[in-house]
N, C-alpha and C positions, 0 to 999 in steps of 0.2 A: 112899605110893609117890611117888617123885620123878620128874617128867616132864622129859625133856631137851628143850632147845630144838632146833628143826628146823635141820638143817645146810643151809647154802645149797647149791643145786644147782650142778653144774659149768657149766650154761649161763649162770648169773647171775654177774656179776663180784662179787668179794668187796668191793672198795672202789669203789663207784660215785662218780665225781667229781661234785662239786656245781657246778651252773651259776652262774656269777658273775652277780649281780644288780647292774646299773648304774643310773645315774639314768634316769628315764623320757625317752623321745625327745620332742623338741619338734616337734610336728606343726604346720607352718605352715598357716594357713587356705587353703582351696582358692581363695578369691576373690583372694588375693594373687598366687598363681602365675598365675591367669588374667589378672590385670591386667598382670603383667610380660610374658606372652606376647602380649597384645593390643598393648602398647606396642611390642614388637618388630616386630609386623606393620605398625603404623602409622608407625613411625619413618622409613622411606624416603619415604613420601608427605609426612610433615611436613617433612622436610628439603627435598624438592622444592618444596613450597609456600613455605617460608621463603626459599629462595634465588631462586626465579624469580617470586615474587609479592610477598611482604611486603617484602623488601629493595628491589626496584625501586619499590614503592609509596612507601616512605619516601624514596627518592631523588627521586622525582617531586614529593613534597610539599615537600622541601627546595628543589628547583629552582623550584617555583612561587612561592616566597617570596624568590627571589634573582634578581639580574641574571646570567644564565647564557648566555653566547654559545656557539654550537656549536663555533666554532673558537677560537683563542687569544684571550684577553682577560681583563680583570679581572672577578672574581666577588665579589659582595657582596649583602647583603640589601637588598631594596627593597619589602618588604611594605607595603601591598597593591597596589602599582603594577601588577603583572602582571595582576591580576584586573580592575582598572579599565581597563587597556589593551585587554583582551579585549572587554569590553562596549562600549567606545567605538569599536571597529573598524567600518568601514562594511560589512564583509562578515558580521559576526557575526549580526545579526538576520535578514538575508535567508537566511543558511545555516540558521538554526534553523527559519524558516518553511518553507523548501524541504524540509528533512529531515522535518519533521512531515507535510507534504503527501505526500511520497513514501511515508512509513511508512503513512499512512492508506490510500492507494490500493493499495499492495502487499498490505497485510494483508487487505483486503476481497476483492480479486480472487484472491489466491493461496489463501486458505483456502476461499473459495467454490468455486473450481475443484477444489481437492484433495478437498473433501467430495463433490463430484459424481463425480469419478473413483473415489473409494472406494466409493460406492454402486453404480457401474456394475460394478465387479469384485468386489463383496462375495460373491455367490453362486458356488459351485463348479460352473461350467458349462463346456462345451467352449470353449477359447480364452481363458478367464479368466486362466490363468497366463501366457499369451503377452502379453496386454495389460498385465498387472501389470508384467512385465519391461520392456516398451516404455515405459510411463509413467515407470518409475524410472530408466531408462538415462541421461537427461540429468543426474541427480543425481550420477552417478559422475564427471562431468567437472568439473575445477577451475573456479572462478569466473573467474579471470583468463584461462584458456584459452577458456572459453565467451564471454567478453567480446571476445577477439581474433577468434573465429569470427564473431560478430555484427557486429563492426566491418568485417570483410571483406564480409559480406552487405549491410550498410547503405551501402557505398561507392557514391556516385552515378555514378562513372565505371567502375569495374571490378566492382561488386557484382552478383551474379546476380539479386538480389531486384528491383531497379529495372528491369533488363532484362526480367524475366519480366512485370512489370506493364505495361511498354510493349508487349511482344509480344502480350499479351492485349487491348490496346486500352483498358485502364483508365485510363491516364495518357498524356499527350502529351509531357511533358518529364521529364527525370530527377528522381526524387524525392529530396529532401534530408531523409533520416530524422533527421538530427542537426543540421539547420540552424536550427531555431527552438526556443525554450524548451519549447513544448508538445510538439512532435514528439520532441525529445530525451528529455523525461521519459517519454512514452508508449513510445518505443522501448526505453528502459532497463527500464521496467516489464515489457514483453513478454519481454525477455531473462530477467529474474529469475523471472517466472512459468514460463517454459519450463524453466528450470534447476531450480527447487525444487518444482514442483507434485507430482512423483512422490515426493519425499521426505516431504512432508506427507501425501500420499495414503497412504503406508505406515503412518504413525503413526495416522491415522484408521481405516485398515483394521483394524489390530490392535484398536482400540477397538470397532469394529463386530462383529468376530468374537467378542468377549467377551460380547455380548448373547445370552442364551439364545433358541434358536428357539421354545421353548415359549411365551415371552411373545408373540411375533408370532402364533403359531397361536391363542392364546387371544383376542388382539385381533381377528383375522380372524373367528373364530367368533362374537364379539360384534357383528359387523357394522361394525367400524371401517374407514374408508377409508384409502388410502395416506397421504394428507395428515395425517389424525389420528394414524396410527401413527408417522409421522415426527416430528410435533410433541410427542406425548405419551409416546413410548417411546424412539425413536432419539436425539433430541437430549438428553433428560435423562440417559440412560445413557452417552452419548458425552461428557459434560461433562469428565471427567478428560483425555481425549485432546485435546479442543478447547482446554482450558486450557494444556496443554503446548505445543500448536502455536501458540497465540496468544502465549505467552511467548517462544518461540524466534523467531517471525516478527517481533514488535515489536522485540525486542532486536537482531536481525540487521539490520533495516531502519534503525534509528537509528544503527548503526555502519557504514552502507554506505560503501564506499570503492572497491573494485576496479573495479566496473562503470562508475562515473562517471570514474574515473581513466583507464581504457582507452578508453572510448567517447567521452567529451565533453571531458575535461581541464577540467571545470568550466564549459565554454562551452555555448552562445554567450553572450558578454558576462556571464560569471560567474553565469549563471542556474541552473546545476545544481551549485553548490558545496555540498557537505554539510559537516556539522560536523567529521567526521574529515578531510576534505580541507583544511579550514581549519587543523587541527592540523598536517597535513603541510606546508602552506605556511609557517606560522610557524616550524616547526623547520628545514626543509631548503631553503627559498627565501629567507626573511628571516633565517635563521640565529639565531633567537631561541628557545632552548630554554626559557627562563623563561616566556614567554607561552604557548608550546605546552603546557608542563606545567600551567599554571594552567587552560587550556582543557580539558585532560584531566581534571583534578580536578573541574571543573564537570560534564563529561559523565558521569563516574563517579557523582557525587552524584545527578544526574538519573536515571540508570538504576537506582540503588538505591532511590530514592523511587518510581519508576514500578513497579518489580517488587514493592515492598512494598504499594503500592496494589492491584496486580493480585492478589496473594496474599490480601489482606484481602477484596477483593470476592468472590473465589472461595470463601473460607471462609464468608462470610455467605450466599452462594448455596447452599452445601451444607447449611448449618444450617436454612435456610428451607424 
């Protein structure tokens, strides 16, 4: 008996089209697309850094090796005359010594006071938020504005600070807060500490709040005193915040300009001239951009070396 082949049903098409088989798709690696995407995100920042940092840095390097007057004049290479002129200046070494002295005093006093304030407002108690705000408020004021404010306070004729001291009977004559090298330095240090203590308090307060309370409770249960807890627990765990504060404070102090420019103008008798003020004098008073650029390169190299030494010391301290 012969079996007939099954007829295709009406639901099934008689001639089913064949799907064209092409070459396999080239699937690009996922890391390549991520790299392109990352470059797209980083491109604006890279352009900004190149235009506003790298190109000016190259220009400053060229200026430091050339005779480059601020106004019209002939420009030509004179390396390394600008660098030797900087070190031969009578104000260079006194400015370096004063800047280092100011940096040391400000760093010790400012970070010490900021740590004390952070410890005072560490616990969440009634009024802690108010005092945190009060301590931080001076940091919202610009440094030039704060310097102008203190210049008015320090004025021996119209300043309220001297009159208040006279009214209290603490002094007999008007106080010259900026009249001597020592008083000018201490008055400027007081301004900077008032201005930035709240800012560094906030950095240290964040570090303090990251310390687990269980660690303190365990130390108290073991009979540790407050001094032992501070030395053995608080300071070691606060090291990252202290390192950041130290780095910012030292760098900012070495680049001090606004406060001395407004308060003292480098006086009395050039006793409060900082290195950055010396750069300003060379560029805009002596109209010598070449020497100012050479001094800027020296300051940049010193800052890079100092920051590298700080990072190395902190890394060794963390490993030990």
